N, CA, C and O atoms as a GROMACS GRO file, in nm:
protein
  544
    1MET      N    1  -2.472   1.763   0.467
    1MET     CA    2  -2.424   1.698   0.587
    1MET      C    3  -2.475   1.554   0.594
    1MET      O    4  -2.400   1.463   0.628
    2LYS      N    5  -2.604   1.535   0.563
    2LYS     CA    6  -2.664   1.402   0.568
    2LYS      C    7  -2.594   1.308   0.469
    2LYS      O    8  -2.571   1.192   0.500
    3ILE      N    9  -2.562   1.358   0.351
    3ILE     CA   10  -2.494   1.277   0.249
    3ILE      C   11  -2.355   1.238   0.299
    3ILE      O   12  -2.311   1.126   0.276
    4LYS      N   13  -2.285   1.330   0.366
    4LYS     CA   14  -2.152   1.301   0.419
    4LYS      C   15  -2.159   1.189   0.523
    4LYS      O   16  -2.074   1.100   0.524
    5VAL      N   17  -2.259   1.192   0.611
    5VAL     CA   18  -2.277   1.089   0.713
    5VAL      C   19  -2.306   0.954   0.647
    5VAL      O   20  -2.251   0.852   0.687
    6ILE      N   21  -2.391   0.955   0.545
    6ILE     CA   22  -2.423   0.831   0.473
    6ILE      C   23  -2.298   0.776   0.406
    6ILE      O   24  -2.272   0.656   0.411
    7LEU      N   25  -2.220   0.864   0.343
    7LEU     CA   26  -2.096   0.822   0.276
    7LEU      C   27  -1.998   0.762   0.376
    7LEU      O   28  -1.939   0.658   0.349
    8LEU      N   29  -1.980   0.828   0.490
    8LEU     CA   30  -1.890   0.775   0.593
    8LEU      C   31  -1.938   0.641   0.645
    8LEU      O   32  -1.857   0.552   0.671
    9THR      N   33  -2.068   0.625   0.661
    9THR     CA   34  -2.124   0.497   0.704
    9THR      C   35  -2.097   0.388   0.602
    9THR      O   36  -2.058   0.278   0.639
   10LEU      N   37  -2.117   0.419   0.475
   10LEU     CA   38  -2.090   0.320   0.369
   10LEU      C   39  -1.942   0.284   0.364
   10LEU      O   40  -1.908   0.166   0.349
   11VAL      N   41  -1.854   0.383   0.376
   11VAL     CA   42  -1.709   0.356   0.376
   11VAL      C   43  -1.674   0.264   0.493
   11VAL      O   44  -1.597   0.170   0.477
   12SER      N   45  -1.730   0.292   0.611
   12SER     CA   46  -1.705   0.208   0.728
   12SER      C   47  -1.751   0.065   0.706
   12SER      O   48  -1.684  -0.030   0.744
   13MET      N   49  -1.868   0.050   0.643
   13MET     CA   50  -1.920  -0.084   0.616
   13MET      C   51  -1.830  -0.158   0.518
   13MET      O   52  -1.805  -0.277   0.536
   14VAL      N   53  -1.781  -0.089   0.417
   14VAL     CA   54  -1.691  -0.151   0.320
   14VAL      C   55  -1.562  -0.195   0.389
   14VAL      O   56  -1.513  -0.305   0.364
   15ILE      N   57  -1.508  -0.110   0.474
   15ILE     CA   58  -1.386  -0.145   0.546
   15ILE      C   59  -1.407  -0.270   0.630
   15ILE      O   60  -1.324  -0.361   0.628
   16LEU      N   61  -1.518  -0.274   0.702
   16LEU     CA   62  -1.543  -0.388   0.789
   16LEU      C   63  -1.568  -0.517   0.713
   16LEU      O   64  -1.531  -0.625   0.760
   17THR      N   65  -1.631  -0.509   0.597
   17THR     CA   66  -1.664  -0.631   0.525
   17THR      C   67  -1.559  -0.671   0.423
   17THR      O   68  -1.558  -0.786   0.380
   18SER      N   69  -1.472  -0.580   0.382
   18SER     CA   70  -1.378  -0.611   0.275
   18SER      C   71  -1.241  -0.657   0.321
   18SER      O   72  -1.169  -0.721   0.245
   19CYS      N   73  -1.203  -0.626   0.443
   19CYS     CA   74  -1.072  -0.667   0.490
   19CYS      C   75  -1.068  -0.818   0.505
   19CYS      O   76  -1.168  -0.880   0.540
   20GLN      N   77  -0.950  -0.876   0.479
   20GLN     CA   78  -0.936  -1.020   0.498
   20GLN      C   79  -0.931  -1.045   0.648
   20GLN      O   80  -0.838  -1.003   0.715
   21GLN      N   81  -1.030  -1.113   0.698
   21GLN     CA   82  -1.042  -1.137   0.840
   21GLN      C   83  -1.044  -1.287   0.866
   21GLN      O   84  -1.060  -1.368   0.775
   22THR      N   85  -1.028  -1.321   0.994
   22THR     CA   86  -1.046  -1.460   1.031
   22THR      C   87  -1.193  -1.494   1.020
   22THR      O   88  -1.277  -1.405   1.032
   23THR      N   89  -1.225  -1.619   0.998
   23THR     CA   90  -1.364  -1.660   0.992
   23THR      C   91  -1.416  -1.678   1.134
   23THR      O   92  -1.337  -1.683   1.229
   24SER      N   93  -1.547  -1.688   1.150
   24SER     CA   94  -1.603  -1.701   1.284
   24SER      C   95  -1.556  -1.830   1.351
   24SER      O   96  -1.540  -1.833   1.473
   25SER      N   97  -1.534  -1.935   1.273
   25SER     CA   98  -1.485  -2.058   1.334
   25SER      C   99  -1.340  -2.042   1.382
   25SER      O  100  -1.300  -2.102   1.480
   26ASP      N  101  -1.261  -1.958   1.310
   26ASP     CA  102  -1.125  -1.931   1.352
   26ASP      C  103  -1.122  -1.847   1.479
   26ASP      O  104  -1.042  -1.872   1.569
   27THR      N  105  -1.209  -1.747   1.487
   27THR     CA  106  -1.208  -1.659   1.603
   27THR      C  107  -1.243  -1.733   1.730
   27THR      O  108  -1.209  -1.688   1.839
   28SER      N  109  -1.310  -1.846   1.719
   28SER     CA  110  -1.341  -1.924   1.840
   28SER      C  111  -1.214  -1.983   1.900
   28SER      O  112  -1.215  -2.026   2.016
   29LYS      N  113  -1.106  -1.987   1.824
   29LYS     CA  114  -0.978  -2.037   1.873
   29LYS      C  115  -0.905  -1.933   1.957
   29LYS      O  116  -0.812  -1.966   2.030
   30ILE      N  117  -0.946  -1.806   1.946
   30ILE     CA  118  -0.881  -1.698   2.019
   30ILE      C  119  -0.938  -1.694   2.160
   30ILE      O  120  -1.059  -1.679   2.180
   31LYS      N  121  -0.849  -1.707   2.258
   31LYS     CA  122  -0.890  -1.711   2.397
   31LYS      C  123  -0.818  -1.604   2.478
   31LYS      O  124  -0.706  -1.565   2.446
   32LYS      N  125  -0.884  -1.557   2.581
   32LYS     CA  126  -0.823  -1.462   2.673
   32LYS      C  127  -0.693  -1.520   2.726
   32LYS      O  128  -0.686  -1.637   2.762
   33GLY      N  129  -0.589  -1.437   2.729
   33GLY     CA  130  -0.458  -1.480   2.778
   33GLY      C  131  -0.362  -1.525   2.671
   33GLY      O  132  -0.243  -1.541   2.697
   34MET      N  133  -0.413  -1.546   2.548
   34MET     CA  134  -0.324  -1.585   2.439
   34MET      C  135  -0.231  -1.468   2.405
   34MET      O  136  -0.258  -1.354   2.440
   35LEU      N  137  -0.123  -1.499   2.337
   35LEU     CA  138  -0.030  -1.399   2.289
   35LEU      C  139  -0.066  -1.364   2.145
   35LEU      O  140  -0.089  -1.453   2.063
   36LYS      N  141  -0.070  -1.237   2.115
   36LYS     CA  142  -0.101  -1.190   1.980
   36LYS      C  143   0.015  -1.105   1.929
   36LYS      O  144   0.052  -1.005   1.991
   37VAL      N  145   0.072  -1.145   1.817
   37VAL     CA  146   0.177  -1.067   1.753
   37VAL      C  147   0.113  -0.997   1.635
   37VAL      O  148   0.063  -1.061   1.542
   38THR      N  149   0.114  -0.865   1.638
   38THR     CA  150   0.056  -0.784   1.532
   38THR      C  151   0.170  -0.721   1.454
   38THR      O  152   0.256  -0.654   1.512
   39ILE      N  153   0.170  -0.742   1.322
   39ILE     CA  154   0.274  -0.688   1.236
   39ILE      C  155   0.208  -0.584   1.146
   39ILE      O  156   0.128  -0.617   1.058
   40LEU      N  157   0.244  -0.457   1.168
   40LEU     CA  158   0.183  -0.346   1.096
   40LEU      C  159   0.278  -0.294   0.988
   40LEU      O  160   0.398  -0.278   1.011
   41TYR      N  161   0.223  -0.268   0.871
   41TYR     CA  162   0.300  -0.215   0.759
   41TYR      C  163   0.247  -0.075   0.727
   41TYR      O  164   0.154  -0.060   0.648
   42PRO      N  165   0.308   0.030   0.791
   42PRO     CA  166   0.259   0.166   0.774
   42PRO      C  167   0.270   0.215   0.629
   42PRO      O  168   0.367   0.186   0.559
   43ASN      N  169   0.169   0.289   0.588
   43ASN     CA  170   0.165   0.349   0.455
   43ASN      C  171   0.239   0.482   0.459
   43ASN      O  172   0.233   0.555   0.559
   44ASP      N  173   0.309   0.514   0.350
   44ASP     CA  174   0.376   0.643   0.336
   44ASP      C  175   0.416   0.658   0.190
   44ASP      O  176   0.410   0.561   0.114
   45ASP      N  177   0.456   0.776   0.152
   45ASP     CA  178   0.498   0.800   0.014
   45ASP      C  179   0.609   0.703  -0.025
   45ASP      O  180   0.706   0.685   0.049
   46GLY      N  181   0.595   0.642  -0.141
   46GLY     CA  182   0.697   0.551  -0.194
   46GLY      C  183   0.696   0.412  -0.136
   46GLY      O  184   0.780   0.330  -0.173
   47LYS      N  185   0.604   0.384  -0.045
   47LYS     CA  186   0.598   0.250   0.015
   47LYS      C  187   0.523   0.155  -0.077
   47LYS      O  188   0.422   0.192  -0.138
   48THR      N  189   0.573   0.033  -0.087
   48THR     CA  190   0.511  -0.068  -0.172
   48THR      C  191   0.483  -0.194  -0.089
   48THR      O  192   0.551  -0.221   0.010
   49PHE      N  193   0.382  -0.269  -0.132
   49PHE     CA  194   0.346  -0.391  -0.062
   49PHE      C  195   0.280  -0.486  -0.162
   49PHE      O  196   0.182  -0.450  -0.226
   50ASP      N  197   0.334  -0.608  -0.174
   50ASP     CA  198   0.280  -0.709  -0.264
   50ASP      C  199   0.193  -0.806  -0.182
   50ASP      O  200   0.242  -0.902  -0.124
   51MET      N  201   0.063  -0.778  -0.179
   51MET     CA  202  -0.030  -0.857  -0.098
   51MET      C  203  -0.035  -1.002  -0.145
   51MET      O  204  -0.048  -1.093  -0.063
   52ASP      N  205  -0.026  -1.025  -0.275
   52ASP     CA  206  -0.030  -1.161  -0.328
   52ASP      C  207   0.087  -1.242  -0.272
   52ASP      O  208   0.067  -1.354  -0.224
   53TYR      N  209   0.207  -1.188  -0.277
   53TYR     CA  210   0.324  -1.259  -0.224
   53TYR      C  211   0.309  -1.278  -0.073
   53TYR      O  212   0.335  -1.387  -0.021
   54TYR      N  213   0.268  -1.174  -0.004
   54TYR     CA  214   0.255  -1.180   0.142
   54TYR      C  215   0.157  -1.289   0.184
   54TYR      O  216   0.187  -1.369   0.273
   55SER      N  217   0.040  -1.292   0.121
   55SER     CA  218  -0.064  -1.386   0.163
   55SER      C  219  -0.045  -1.527   0.109
   55SER      O  220  -0.087  -1.623   0.173
   56ASN      N  221   0.019  -1.541  -0.008
   56ASN     CA  222   0.032  -1.674  -0.069
   56ASN      C  223   0.169  -1.738  -0.055
   56ASN      O  224   0.184  -1.858  -0.077
   57THR      N  225   0.270  -1.659  -0.018
   57THR     CA  226   0.404  -1.714  -0.005
   57THR      C  227   0.464  -1.689   0.134
   57THR      O  228   0.501  -1.782   0.204
   58HIS      N  229   0.471  -1.560   0.173
   58HIS     CA  230   0.538  -1.528   0.300
   58HIS      C  231   0.465  -1.586   0.422
   58HIS      O  232   0.525  -1.660   0.500
   59MET      N  233   0.339  -1.554   0.438
   59MET     CA  234   0.269  -1.600   0.558
   59MET      C  235   0.254  -1.754   0.564
   59MET      O  236   0.265  -1.810   0.673
   60PRO      N  237   0.231  -1.823   0.452
   60PRO     CA  238   0.233  -1.970   0.460
   60PRO      C  239   0.370  -2.024   0.502
   60PRO      O  240   0.378  -2.123   0.575
   61MET      N  241   0.478  -1.960   0.457
   61MET     CA  242   0.613  -2.000   0.500
   61MET      C  243   0.628  -1.976   0.650
   61MET      O  244   0.682  -2.061   0.721
   62VAL      N  245   0.582  -1.862   0.698
   62VAL     CA  246   0.588  -1.831   0.841
   62VAL      C  247   0.512  -1.939   0.920
   62VAL      O  248   0.562  -1.988   1.021
   63ALA      N  249   0.394  -1.975   0.874
   63ALA     CA  250   0.316  -2.078   0.942
   63ALA      C  251   0.391  -2.211   0.945
   63ALA      O  252   0.391  -2.281   1.046
   64ARG      N  253   0.454  -2.246   0.834
   64ARG     CA  254   0.530  -2.372   0.828
   64ARG      C  255   0.644  -2.373   0.928
   64ARG      O  256   0.659  -2.469   1.004
   65VAL      N  257   0.724  -2.267   0.930
   65VAL     CA  258   0.842  -2.268   1.016
   65VAL      C  259   0.807  -2.252   1.165
   65VAL      O  260   0.881  -2.300   1.251
   66LEU      N  261   0.696  -2.186   1.195
   66LEU     CA  262   0.657  -2.172   1.335
   66LEU      C  263   0.590  -2.299   1.388
   66LEU      O  264   0.587  -2.323   1.508
   67GLY      N  265   0.537  -2.379   1.298
   67GLY     CA  266   0.483  -2.510   1.335
   67GLY      C  267   0.361  -2.503   1.425
   67GLY      O  268   0.280  -2.411   1.417
   68ASP      N  269   0.350  -2.603   1.512
   68ASP     CA  270   0.232  -2.618   1.597
   68ASP      C  271   0.218  -2.510   1.703
   68ASP      O  272   0.110  -2.495   1.761
   69SER      N  273   0.324  -2.436   1.729
   69SER     CA  274   0.312  -2.329   1.829
   69SER      C  275   0.222  -2.216   1.779
   69SER      O  276   0.162  -2.146   1.860
   70LEU      N  277   0.213  -2.199   1.648
   70LEU     CA  278   0.124  -2.098   1.590
   70LEU      C  279  -0.018  -2.154   1.591
   70LEU      O  280  -0.045  -2.257   1.530
   71LYS      N  281  -0.108  -2.086   1.660
   71LYS     CA  282  -0.246  -2.134   1.673
   71LYS      C  283  -0.340  -2.075   1.569
   71LYS      O  284  -0.439  -2.138   1.532
   72LEU      N  285  -0.310  -1.955   1.522
   72LEU     CA  286  -0.397  -1.888   1.427
   72LEU      C  287  -0.318  -1.778   1.357
   72LEU      O  288  -0.232  -1.714   1.417
   73LEU      N  289  -0.350  -1.757   1.232
   73LEU     CA  290  -0.287  -1.652   1.152
   73LEU      C  291  -0.398  -1.578   1.078
   73LEU      O  292  -0.492  -1.640   1.029
   74ALA      N  293  -0.387  -1.446   1.071
   74ALA     CA  294  -0.485  -1.366   0.998
   74ALA      C  295  -0.415  -1.251   0.929
   74ALA      O  296  -0.308  -1.207   0.972
   75ILE      N  297  -0.475  -1.202   0.821
   75ILE     CA  298  -0.419  -1.091   0.744
   75ILE      C  299  -0.530  -0.992   0.714
   75ILE      O  300  -0.640  -1.029   0.672
   76ASP      N  301  -0.500  -0.864   0.735
   76ASP     CA  302  -0.589  -0.756   0.694
   76ASP      C  303  -0.521  -0.679   0.580
   76ASP      O  304  -0.400  -0.657   0.584
   77LYS      N  305  -0.600  -0.639   0.482
   77LYS     CA  306  -0.551  -0.554   0.373
   77LYS      C  307  -0.615  -0.417   0.390
   77LYS      O  308  -0.738  -0.405   0.390
   78GLY      N  309  -0.532  -0.314   0.404
   78GLY     CA  310  -0.585  -0.178   0.419
   78GLY      C  311  -0.653  -0.133   0.291
   78GLY      O  312  -0.598  -0.152   0.182
   79ILE      N  313  -0.770  -0.075   0.303
   79ILE     CA  314  -0.843  -0.029   0.184
   79ILE      C  315  -0.888   0.116   0.192
   79ILE      O  316  -0.921   0.176   0.090
   80ALA      N  317  -0.889   0.175   0.312
   80ALA     CA  318  -0.934   0.313   0.324
   80ALA      C  319  -0.889   0.370   0.458
   80ALA      O  320  -0.862   0.296   0.552
   81GLY      N  321  -0.883   0.502   0.463
   81GLY     CA  322  -0.857   0.571   0.588
   81GLY      C  323  -0.987   0.594   0.663
   81GLY      O  324  -1.092   0.545   0.623
   82ARG      N  325  -0.978   0.667   0.770
   82ARG     CA  326  -1.094   0.694   0.854
   82ARG      C  327  -1.201   0.773   0.780
   82ARG      O  328  -1.321   0.750   0.800
   83THR      N  329  -1.158   0.866   0.695
   83THR     CA  330  -1.251   0.945   0.614
   83THR      C  331  -1.211   0.931   0.468
   83THR      O  332  -1.099   0.889   0.438
   84PRO      N  333  -1.299   0.965   0.376
   84PRO     CA  334  -1.268   0.948   0.233
   84PRO      C  335  -1.143   1.022   0.186
   84PRO      O  336  -1.080   0.980   0.089
   85ASP      N  337  -1.106   1.132   0.252
   85ASP     CA  338  -0.989   1.208   0.207
   85ASP      C  339  -0.861   1.171   0.282
   85ASP      O  340  -0.756   1.230   0.254
   86GLU      N  341  -0.868   1.078   0.373
   86GLU     CA  342  -0.748   1.033   0.446
   86GLU      C  343  -0.688   0.910   0.378
   86GLU      O  344  -0.761   0.822   0.333
   87PRO      N  345  -0.554   0.905   0.371
   87PRO     CA  346  -0.491   0.786   0.312
   87PRO      C  347  -0.503   0.665   0.405
   87PRO      O  348  -0.532   0.679   0.524
   88ILE      N  349  -0.479   0.549   0.350
   88ILE     CA  350  -0.478   0.426   0.428
   88ILE      C  351  -0.363   0.435   0.529
   88ILE      O  352  -0.249   0.460   0.488
   89PRO      N  353  -0.388   0.416   0.658
   89PRO     CA  354  -0.278   0.426   0.755
   89PRO      C  355  -0.182   0.307   0.747
   89PRO      O  356  -0.062   0.322   0.768
   90TYR      N  357  -0.235   0.188   0.717
   90TYR     CA  358  -0.153   0.068   0.706
   90TYR      C  359  -0.190  -0.005   0.578
   90TYR      O  360  -0.308  -0.026   0.550
   91LEU      N  361  -0.088  -0.043   0.500
   91LEU     CA  362  -0.116  -0.117   0.376
   91LEU      C  363  -0.160  -0.259   0.408
   91LEU      O  364  -0.240  -0.318   0.336
   92ALA      N  365  -0.106  -0.314   0.517
   92ALA     CA  366  -0.144  -0.449   0.559
   92ALA      C  367  -0.114  -0.465   0.707
   92ALA      O  368  -0.032  -0.393   0.764
   93ILE      N  369  -0.183  -0.561   0.767
   93ILE     CA  370  -0.158  -0.597   0.906
   93ILE      C  371  -0.165  -0.750   0.915
   93ILE      O  372  -0.262  -0.810   0.869
   94GLY      N  373  -0.064  -0.809   0.973
   94GLY     CA  374  -0.064  -0.953   0.995
   94GLY      C  375  -0.080  -0.982   1.144
   94GLY      O  376  -0.037  -0.905   1.229
   95TYR      N  377  -0.144  -1.095   1.173
   95TYR     CA  378  -0.166  -1.135   1.312
   95TYR      C  379  -0.122  -1.280   1.330
   95TYR      O  380  -0.156  -1.366   1.249
   96LEU      N  381  -0.046  -1.305   1.435
   96LEU     CA  382  -0.004  -1.440   1.470
   96LEU      C  383  -0.046  -1.464   1.615
   96LEU      O  384  -0.018  -1.380   1.702
   97TYR      N  385  -0.110  -1.575   1.641
   97TYR     CA  386  -0.158  -1.607   1.776
   97TYR      C  387  -0.085  -1.730   1.830
   97TYR      O  388  -0.066  -1.829   1.760
   98PHE      N  389  -0.046  -1.720   1.957
   98PHE     CA  390   0.024  -1.829   2.026
   98PHE      C  391  -0.040  -1.846   2.164
   98PHE      O  392  -0.106  -1.755   2.214
   99ASP      N  393  -0.019  -1.962   2.225
   99ASP     CA  394  -0.071  -1.984   2.359
   99ASP      C  395   0.004  -1.903   2.464
   99ASP      O  396  -0.056  -1.853   2.559
  100THR      N  397   0.136  -1.889   2.445
  100THR     CA  398   0.218  -1.820   2.545
  100THR      C  399   0.330  -1.741   2.476
  100THR      O  400   0.360  -1.762   2.359
  101LEU      N  401   0.389  -1.650   2.552
  101LEU     CA  402   0.504  -1.573   2.502
  101LEU      C  403   0.621  -1.666   2.471
  101LEU      O  404   0.690  -1.648   2.371
  102SER      N  405   0.644  -1.764   2.557
  102SER     CA  406   0.755  -1.855   2.534
  102SER      C  407   0.732  -1.940   2.408
  102SER      O  408   0.829  -1.973   2.338
  103ALA      N  409   0.608  -1.975   2.378
  103ALA     CA  410   0.580  -2.050   2.254
  103ALA      C  411   0.618  -1.966   2.133
  103ALA      O  412   0.676  -2.018   2.038
  104TYR      N  413   0.588  -1.838   2.137
  104TYR     CA  414   0.628  -1.748   2.028
  104TYR      C  415   0.780  -1.737   2.021
  104TYR      O  416   0.839  -1.756   1.914
  105GLN      N  417   0.844  -1.708   2.133
  105GLN     CA  418   0.988  -1.688   2.134
  105GLN      C  419   1.064  -1.812   2.089
  105GLN      O  420   1.161  -1.804   2.014
  106ASN      N  421   1.019  -1.928   2.136
  106ASN     CA  422   1.088  -2.053   2.103
  106ASN      C  423   1.071  -2.092   1.956
  106ASN      O  424   1.158  -2.159   1.900
  107SER      N  425   0.961  -2.052   1.894
  107SER     CA  426   0.942  -2.086   1.753
  107SER      C  427   0.994  -1.977   1.660
  107SER      O  428   1.045  -2.008   1.552
  108PHE      N  429   0.983  -1.851   1.699
  108PHE     CA  430   1.028  -1.742   1.613
  108PHE      C  431   1.181  -1.729   1.615
  108PHE      O  432   1.244  -1.714   1.510
  109GLY      N  433   1.240  -1.734   1.732
  109GLY     CA  434   1.385  -1.714   1.747
  109GLY      C  435   1.470  -1.791   1.648
  109GLY      O  436   1.551  -1.732   1.578
  110PRO      N  437   1.454  -1.923   1.642
  110PRO     CA  438   1.537  -2.002   1.550
  110PRO      C  439   1.506  -1.976   1.402
  110PRO      O  440   1.584  -2.014   1.315
  111ASN      N  441   1.393  -1.913   1.374
  111ASN     CA  442   1.351  -1.890   1.235
  111ASN      C  443   1.350  -1.742   1.197
  111ASN      O  444   1.310  -1.706   1.086
  112ALA      N  445   1.394  -1.657   1.288
  112ALA     CA  446   1.387  -1.512   1.266
  112ALA      C  447   1.460  -1.470   1.139
  112ALA      O  448   1.408  -1.388   1.063
  113GLU      N  449   1.577  -1.523   1.116
  113GLU     CA  450   1.656  -1.483   0.998
  113GLU      C  451   1.582  -1.516   0.868
  113GLU      O  452   1.579  -1.434   0.776
  114LYS      N  453   1.522  -1.634   0.862
  114LYS     CA  454   1.448  -1.673   0.742
  114LYS      C  455   1.324  -1.585   0.722
  114LYS      O  456   1.296  -1.541   0.611
  115ILE      N  457   1.250  -1.560   0.830
  115ILE     CA  458   1.128  -1.481   0.822
  115ILE      C  459   1.160  -1.336   0.785
  115ILE      O  460   1.102  -1.282   0.690
  116VAL      N  461   1.250  -1.274   0.859
  116VAL     CA  462   1.285  -1.134   0.834
  116VAL      C  463   1.356  -1.119   0.699
  116VAL      O  464   1.338  -1.018   0.630
  117GLY      N  465   1.434  -1.218   0.661
  117GLY     CA  466   1.506  -1.213   0.534
  117GLY      C  467   1.414  -1.214   0.413
  117GLY      O  468   1.455  -1.174   0.304
  118ASP      N  469   1.291  -1.259   0.430
  118ASP     CA  470   1.196  -1.264   0.319
  118ASP      C  471   1.120  -1.132   0.300
  118ASP      O  472   1.057  -1.112   0.196
  119ILE      N  473   1.127  -1.043   0.397
  119ILE     CA  474   1.051  -0.917   0.390
  119ILE      C  475   1.078  -0.839   0.261
  119ILE      O  476   0.983  -0.790   0.200
  120PRO      N  477   1.202  -0.823   0.217
  120PRO     CA  478   1.226  -0.746   0.094
  120PRO      C  479   1.160  -0.805  -0.032
  120PRO      O  480   1.150  -0.737  -0.134
  121ASN      N  481   1.116  -0.930  -0.025
  121ASN     CA  482   1.048  -0.991  -0.139
  121ASN      C  483   0.906  -0.939  -0.160
  121ASN      O  484   0.847  -0.959  -0.266
  122TYR      N  485   0.848  -0.872  -0.058
  122TYR     CA  486   0.711  -0.823  -0.074
  122TYR      C  487   0.691  -0.676  -0.034
  122TYR      O  488   0.586  -0.619  -0.062
  123THR      N  489   0.790  -0.615   0.032
  123THR     CA  490   0.770  -0.476   0.072
  123THR      C  491   0.902  -0.404   0.095
  123THR      O  492   1.005  -0.466   0.120
  124ASN      N  493   0.895  -0.272   0.087
  124ASN     CA  494   1.009  -0.188   0.125
  124ASN      C  495   0.980  -0.117   0.258
  124ASN      O  496   1.046  -0.019   0.292
  125ILE      N  497   0.883  -0.167   0.330
  125ILE     CA  498   0.841  -0.109   0.458
  125ILE      C  499   0.908  -0.182   0.573
  125ILE      O  500   0.915  -0.305   0.574
  126GLN      N  501   0.956  -0.107   0.671
  126GLN     CA  502   1.004  -0.166   0.796
  126GLN      C  503   0.881  -0.189   0.884
  126GLN      O  504   0.822  -0.092   0.932
  127PRO      N  505   0.841  -0.315   0.906
  127PRO     CA  506   0.719  -0.338   0.984
  127PRO      C  507   0.734  -0.296   1.130
  127PRO      O  508   0.843  -0.297   1.186
  128VAL      N  509   0.621  -0.261   1.187
  128VAL     CA  510   0.613  -0.230   1.330
  128VAL      C  511   0.547  -0.352   1.395
  128VAL      O  512   0.441  -0.397   1.350
  129VAL      N  513   0.609  -0.404   1.499
  129VAL     CA  514   0.557  -0.524   1.564
  129VAL      C  515   0.508  -0.490   1.705
  129VAL      O  516   0.579  -0.426   1.784
  130GLN      N  517   0.387  -0.532   1.734
  130GLN     CA  518   0.328  -0.516   1.867
  130GLN      C  519   0.298  -0.655   1.921
  130GLN      O  520   0.228  -0.733   1.857
  131ILE      N  521   0.351  -0.686   2.038
  131ILE     CA  522   0.322  -0.813   2.104
  131ILE      C  523   0.231  -0.782   2.222
  131ILE      O  524   0.263  -0.698   2.307
  132SER      N  525   0.118  -0.849   2.227
  132SER     CA  526   0.020  -0.819   2.330
  132SER      C  527  -0.048  -0.946   2.378
  132SER      O  528  -0.040  -1.051   2.315
  133GLU      N  529  -0.115  -0.932   2.490
  133GLU     CA  530  -0.194  -1.042   2.546
  133GLU      C  531  -0.340  -1.016   2.510
  133GLU      O  532  -0.391  -0.905   2.526
  134VAL      N  533  -0.406  -1.119   2.461
  134VAL     CA  534  -0.549  -1.107   2.431
  134VAL      C  535  -0.621  -1.087   2.563
  134VAL      O  536  -0.610  -1.168   2.655
  135PHE      N  537  -0.694  -0.979   2.572
  135PHE     CA  538  -0.762  -0.945   2.696
  135PHE      C  539  -0.907  -0.986   2.694
  135PHE      O  540  -0.963  -1.027   2.795
  136ARG      N  541  -0.968  -0.974   2.577
  136ARG     CA  542  -1.110  -1.007   2.565
  136ARG      C  543  -1.140  -1.053   2.427
  136ARG      O  544  -1.255  -1.086   2.397
   0.00000   0.00000   0.00000
């Protein structure tokens, strides 16, 4: 039992330190009331995801077309499930931060076709999008 607890603790530490996260200087840009767009790529049998393309081509293109309305962008790469025998729930998660909902809508709307049209270049997953307000 003690070994299992130690193993779970180590797995948790690896998850927390290995995911691509924003840096501490970036997180200072995140303020209460900002809009956060979370793009989740659920894992399942036969699902593929090209992290290199996503992080080096797709997301930089998204940042370019969204322009100054995008305040911060972050990417997480899934590496483990909650326990050693559970699969990764999400292969990747992208985060886009804006000052307001209208800033997101006004920048994404005119570029939606280009952004969504690029998805097949890195994944066969239909992303799940959550739009939320930063609370804390």
